[in-house]
C-alpha positions as CSV (number, residue, x, y, z in Angstrom):
1,M,-41.4,-75.3,-45.1
2,D,-39.2,-72.7,-43.6
3,A,-38.5,-69.1,-45.2
4,T,-36.1,-69.2,-48.1
5,Q,-34.3,-66.0,-49.1
6,P,-31.8,-65.7,-51.8
7,T,-30.4,-62.9,-51.0
8,A,-29.5,-61.0,-48.0
9,M,-31.9,-58.7,-47.1
10,E,-31.3,-56.1,-43.9
11,K,-34.3,-54.7,-42.1
12,G,-35.2,-51.4,-43.4
13,A,-32.3,-51.4,-46.3
14,G,-32.8,-50.7,-49.8
15,P,-34.3,-47.4,-51.7
16,A,-38.0,-46.1,-51.8
17,T,-40.2,-47.4,-54.3
18,R,-42.2,-45.2,-56.3
19,A,-45.8,-46.6,-56.1
20,R,-47.2,-44.7,-58.9
21,G,-45.6,-46.3,-62.1
22,A,-47.0,-49.6,-61.7
23,G,-49.7,-51.1,-64.3
24,H,-46.7,-51.1,-67.1
25,P,-47.6,-53.1,-70.3
26,G,-45.6,-56.5,-70.5
27,K,-45.2,-57.5,-67.4
28,A,-45.7,-60.8,-65.6
29,K,-49.4,-62.1,-64.9
30,P,-50.4,-64.5,-61.7
31,F,-49.4,-68.1,-63.0
32,V,-52.1,-69.7,-60.7
33,K,-55.9,-69.0,-60.4
34,W,-56.8,-67.7,-57.2
35,A,-60.3,-67.4,-55.6
36,G,-60.9,-63.5,-54.9
37,G,-58.0,-62.6,-57.3
38,K,-56.8,-59.0,-57.5
39,R,-56.2,-58.4,-61.0
40,Q,-59.6,-56.6,-62.2
41,L,-59.2,-54.4,-59.3
42,L,-55.8,-53.6,-60.0
43,P,-56.8,-49.6,-60.8
44,A,-58.5,-48.8,-58.0
45,I,-55.5,-50.6,-55.8
46,R,-52.9,-48.6,-58.3
47,A,-55.1,-45.2,-57.2
48,N,-54.9,-45.9,-53.1
49,L,-50.9,-46.9,-53.0
50,P,-48.8,-45.2,-50.8
51,E,-46.7,-42.4,-52.7
52,E,-43.7,-44.4,-52.2
53,F,-42.4,-47.0,-49.8
54,A,-39.1,-49.3,-48.6
55,R,-40.1,-53.1,-48.8
56,Y,-43.0,-54.5,-49.8
57,F,-45.0,-57.3,-47.5
58,E,-47.8,-60.0,-49.2
59,P,-48.7,-62.4,-46.3
60,F,-51.9,-63.7,-48.1
61,V,-50.3,-64.2,-51.6
62,G,-52.5,-65.9,-53.5
63,G,-52.0,-65.6,-57.2
64,G,-49.9,-62.5,-56.2
65,A,-51.6,-60.1,-58.8
66,V,-51.0,-57.1,-56.8
67,F,-47.2,-57.8,-56.6
68,F,-46.8,-59.0,-59.9
69,D,-48.2,-55.4,-61.4
70,L,-46.3,-53.6,-58.4
71,E,-43.0,-54.9,-59.2
72,P,-41.5,-54.0,-55.8
73,P,-37.7,-54.5,-56.0
74,C,-37.9,-55.9,-52.3
75,A,-40.8,-57.9,-51.4
76,I,-41.6,-60.7,-48.5
77,L,-44.3,-63.1,-49.9
78,S,-45.5,-65.3,-47.9
79,D,-49.0,-67.6,-47.3
80,A,-50.5,-70.3,-45.0
81,N,-51.1,-72.6,-48.0
82,A,-48.3,-75.1,-48.7
83,E,-48.9,-76.5,-51.4
84,L,-48.9,-72.8,-53.3
85,I,-45.6,-71.5,-51.4
86,N,-43.9,-74.9,-53.0
87,C,-45.2,-73.4,-56.6
88,Y,-44.1,-70.0,-56.0
89,L,-40.3,-71.6,-54.8
90,A,-40.6,-73.9,-57.9
91,V,-41.3,-70.9,-60.3
92,R,-38.4,-69.2,-58.6
93,D,-35.8,-71.4,-58.2
94,H,-36.5,-74.6,-60.9
95,V,-38.6,-72.9,-64.1
96,D,-37.1,-74.9,-66.4
97,E,-37.8,-77.9,-64.6
98,L,-41.0,-76.9,-63.7
99,I,-41.9,-76.2,-67.4
100,R,-40.3,-79.8,-68.2
101,A,-42.9,-81.4,-65.5
102,L,-45.8,-79.5,-66.7
103,R,-45.3,-80.7,-70.6
104,N,-45.6,-84.2,-69.5
105,H,-49.2,-82.9,-68.6
106,V,-52.6,-83.8,-70.6
107,Y,-56.0,-82.3,-70.5
108,E,-57.8,-85.2,-70.1
109,K,-60.1,-86.4,-67.5
110,E,-58.7,-89.5,-66.8
111,H,-55.4,-88.0,-66.6
112,Y,-56.6,-85.5,-64.4
113,Y,-58.3,-87.6,-62.0
114,R,-55.0,-89.8,-61.5
115,I,-53.0,-86.7,-61.0
116,R,-55.5,-85.5,-58.5
117,A,-55.5,-89.0,-56.4
118,I,-51.5,-88.6,-56.1
119,A,-50.5,-87.5,-52.4
120,P,-48.7,-84.3,-53.0
121,E,-46.4,-84.8,-50.0
122,T,-45.2,-88.3,-52.1
123,L,-43.4,-86.0,-54.9
124,G,-40.5,-83.9,-55.1
125,E,-40.7,-79.8,-55.1
126,V,-40.8,-79.7,-59.0
127,E,-43.2,-82.3,-59.6
128,R,-45.2,-81.4,-56.5
129,A,-45.4,-77.6,-58.2
130,A,-46.3,-79.2,-61.6
131,R,-49.4,-81.0,-60.4
132,T,-50.7,-78.3,-58.3
133,I,-50.6,-75.9,-61.6
134,F,-51.7,-78.5,-63.9
135,L,-54.9,-79.2,-61.2
136,N,-55.3,-75.4,-61.0
137,K,-55.7,-74.9,-64.3
138,T,-57.8,-77.7,-65.5
139,G,-60.0,-78.5,-62.7
140,F,-63.9,-77.1,-62.3
141,N,-63.7,-73.0,-62.1
142,G,-60.2,-72.7,-61.4
143,L,-61.1,-73.3,-58.1
144,Y,-58.4,-74.3,-55.0
145,R,-60.4,-76.1,-52.3
146,V,-59.6,-78.7,-50.2
147,N,-61.8,-81.1,-47.8
148,S,-61.6,-81.8,-44.1
149,K,-58.8,-83.7,-44.6
150,G,-56.8,-81.2,-46.4
151,V,-57.3,-83.0,-49.9
152,F,-57.7,-81.0,-52.9
153,N,-61.3,-82.2,-54.1
154,V,-61.7,-79.7,-57.1
155,P,-63.9,-82.0,-60.2
156,F,-62.6,-82.1,-63.5
157,G,-63.2,-78.7,-65.6
158,R,-64.1,-77.8,-68.9
159,Y,-62.5,-75.6,-71.1
160,A,-61.6,-75.4,-74.9
161,N,-57.8,-75.6,-74.4
162,P,-56.8,-74.6,-71.1
163,N,-53.2,-73.0,-70.9
164,F,-51.2,-74.8,-68.0
165,C,-48.2,-74.9,-69.4
166,D,-47.6,-70.9,-70.5
167,V,-44.0,-70.9,-70.7
168,A,-43.3,-67.3,-71.5
169,N,-45.3,-66.4,-68.3
170,L,-43.8,-68.8,-66.3
171,L,-40.1,-67.4,-67.2
172,G,-41.4,-63.9,-66.6
173,C,-42.4,-64.8,-63.2
174,S,-39.6,-66.8,-62.5
175,A,-37.7,-63.4,-63.5
176,R,-39.7,-61.4,-61.4
177,L,-39.3,-63.5,-58.5
178,K,-35.5,-63.7,-57.9
179,G,-35.3,-61.4,-55.4
180,A,-38.3,-61.8,-53.6
181,E,-38.1,-63.7,-50.0
182,I,-40.6,-66.4,-50.2
183,S,-42.2,-68.3,-47.3
184,R,-45.2,-70.4,-45.9
185,R,-46.0,-68.8,-42.6
186,R,-49.7,-67.3,-40.8
187,F,-50.0,-63.5,-41.4
188,E,-49.2,-62.5,-38.0
189,Q,-45.7,-62.6,-38.5
190,V,-45.1,-59.9,-40.3
191,L,-45.0,-58.1,-37.0
192,D,-41.7,-59.8,-36.9
193,E,-40.3,-57.6,-39.8
194,A,-42.3,-55.1,-41.2
195,L,-41.1,-51.5,-40.3
196,A,-42.0,-48.2,-40.4
197,G,-41.8,-47.1,-44.1
198,D,-42.4,-50.4,-45.2
199,F,-45.8,-51.3,-47.4
200,V,-48.1,-54.2,-46.0
201,Y,-50.9,-55.1,-48.5
202,F,-53.6,-58.3,-46.9
203,D,-55.6,-59.9,-49.2
204,P,-57.4,-62.3,-46.6
205,P,-60.0,-64.9,-47.6
206,Y,-63.1,-62.5,-47.2
207,I,-66.0,-62.5,-44.6
208,P,-68.6,-64.4,-46.7
209,L,-71.9,-62.1,-47.7
210,S,-73.9,-64.9,-47.2
211,R,-73.9,-68.6,-45.9
212,T,-73.3,-69.8,-50.0
213,S,-70.9,-67.9,-50.8
214,S,-68.7,-68.7,-48.1
215,F,-65.5,-69.6,-49.3
216,T,-62.8,-69.9,-46.2
217,A,-60.9,-73.5,-46.8
218,Y,-57.9,-72.1,-49.0
219,S,-55.6,-74.0,-47.1
220,D,-56.0,-76.6,-44.5
221,L,-56.3,-74.0,-41.9
222,K,-59.6,-72.2,-42.3
223,F,-60.1,-68.2,-41.8
224,E,-63.1,-67.4,-39.9
225,G,-64.3,-64.4,-37.2
226,D,-61.7,-64.5,-35.0
227,D,-58.9,-64.6,-37.3
228,H,-60.1,-61.4,-39.0
229,E,-60.4,-59.5,-35.5
230,R,-56.7,-60.7,-35.2
231,L,-56.0,-59.5,-38.4
232,A,-57.2,-56.4,-37.4
233,R,-55.1,-55.8,-34.3
234,V,-52.2,-56.8,-36.2
235,F,-53.5,-53.9,-39.0
236,E,-53.9,-51.4,-36.2
237,E,-50.2,-52.6,-34.5
238,L,-48.7,-52.1,-37.9
239,A,-49.8,-49.2,-38.3
240,G,-48.9,-47.6,-35.1
241,R,-45.6,-48.6,-35.8
242,G,-45.7,-46.0,-39.6
243,V,-45.8,-49.0,-41.8
244,H,-48.3,-48.5,-44.6
245,V,-51.1,-50.8,-44.4
246,M,-53.4,-51.5,-47.1
247,L,-56.5,-54.8,-46.2
248,S,-59.2,-55.6,-49.0
249,N,-62.9,-57.4,-47.9
250,S,-65.7,-57.5,-48.4
251,D,-67.6,-54.6,-48.2
252,V,-69.9,-56.2,-44.7
253,D,-70.8,-54.3,-41.5
254,W,-68.3,-55.5,-39.7
255,V,-65.6,-54.3,-41.5
256,R,-66.6,-50.7,-41.8
257,K,-67.4,-50.7,-38.0
258,R,-63.6,-52.5,-37.0
259,Y,-61.4,-50.3,-39.0
260,A,-63.9,-46.7,-39.1
261,R,-60.5,-45.1,-37.8
262,F,-58.9,-45.6,-41.1
263,R,-59.7,-45.0,-44.6
264,V,-61.9,-46.9,-46.3
265,A,-62.9,-46.7,-50.0
266,E,-65.2,-48.4,-51.6
267,V,-64.8,-50.5,-54.7
268,L,-66.7,-53.1,-57.2
269,A,-65.6,-55.9,-58.5
270,M,-67.4,-58.7,-60.7
271,R,-67.4,-62.0,-58.6
272,Q,-69.5,-65.1,-59.0
273,V,-71.7,-65.0,-55.9
274,N,-73.2,-68.7,-55.7
275,S,-72.6,-72.0,-57.0
276,V,-74.1,-71.1,-60.8
277,S,-71.5,-70.2,-62.7
278,S,-73.8,-67.4,-65.0
279,S,-75.2,-66.2,-61.5
280,R,-72.4,-63.2,-61.4
281,G,-72.2,-59.3,-60.9
282,L,-70.8,-56.6,-59.7
283,I,-70.1,-56.6,-55.5
284,G,-69.0,-54.1,-53.3
285,E,-65.8,-54.3,-51.7
286,L,-63.4,-52.1,-49.5
287,L,-60.2,-51.0,-49.9
288,V,-59.0,-50.1,-45.9
289,T,-55.5,-47.7,-45.9
290,S,-53.8,-46.6,-42.9
291,Y,-52.5,-43.7,-44.6
């Protein structure tokens, strides 16, 4: 999937965004659930934002909680997950059609497995996005998980009344995404565009705290140890250019040591720490900043 850009955005163009105003009520919220979503950490993230910046980059956009909270006027959003990026494009460009497609779905077990069995590449952009959003909102625990062949395999979830077609929020998300550049690409490609004064937020799949908490298959491309080292080198190169860089990750020794030359802040998040849904607790996470 190639980059799609609805408006011309010159490198380094546009007024500075003042970050401290983030967090006003009534803003759009993520239209998909996503592992490690940042909604509960938004106050801590706001407290650690740069004072101002030019363009906003989010190479692991996921659910987009930080983007929707910050509402930057000039944003470049990307991810390696093809299904996710297709959803963002459909929400931005075809939201009315998407809403109509979502209304054709019903929260029933048989329907869920019938839709899950459809190969997404056989569908058009809008129907494909509706499939992904429906499965995401009605599957077990809101997971996005694929097997070794890249096939979505999350079982049916049990909810009282899942809102997989939140019309007001979809319209709000569409409005916020209108000026954003959205593409499927690897995180290293941020090096092709980010300049001094821009802000890059990295929220990669976390380094697991244990074997049972490991979750790297968020797309057909896993994200493991070597990838975290490559990400650290990208972080350093961006920082050396004068780009404002923030990164979230697990509170583990590797992260503390690898990013020791930068500012590291501890934050707490309520996370599910194993496969038992009742086993939740406050988990230490880290915010690394270059400024």
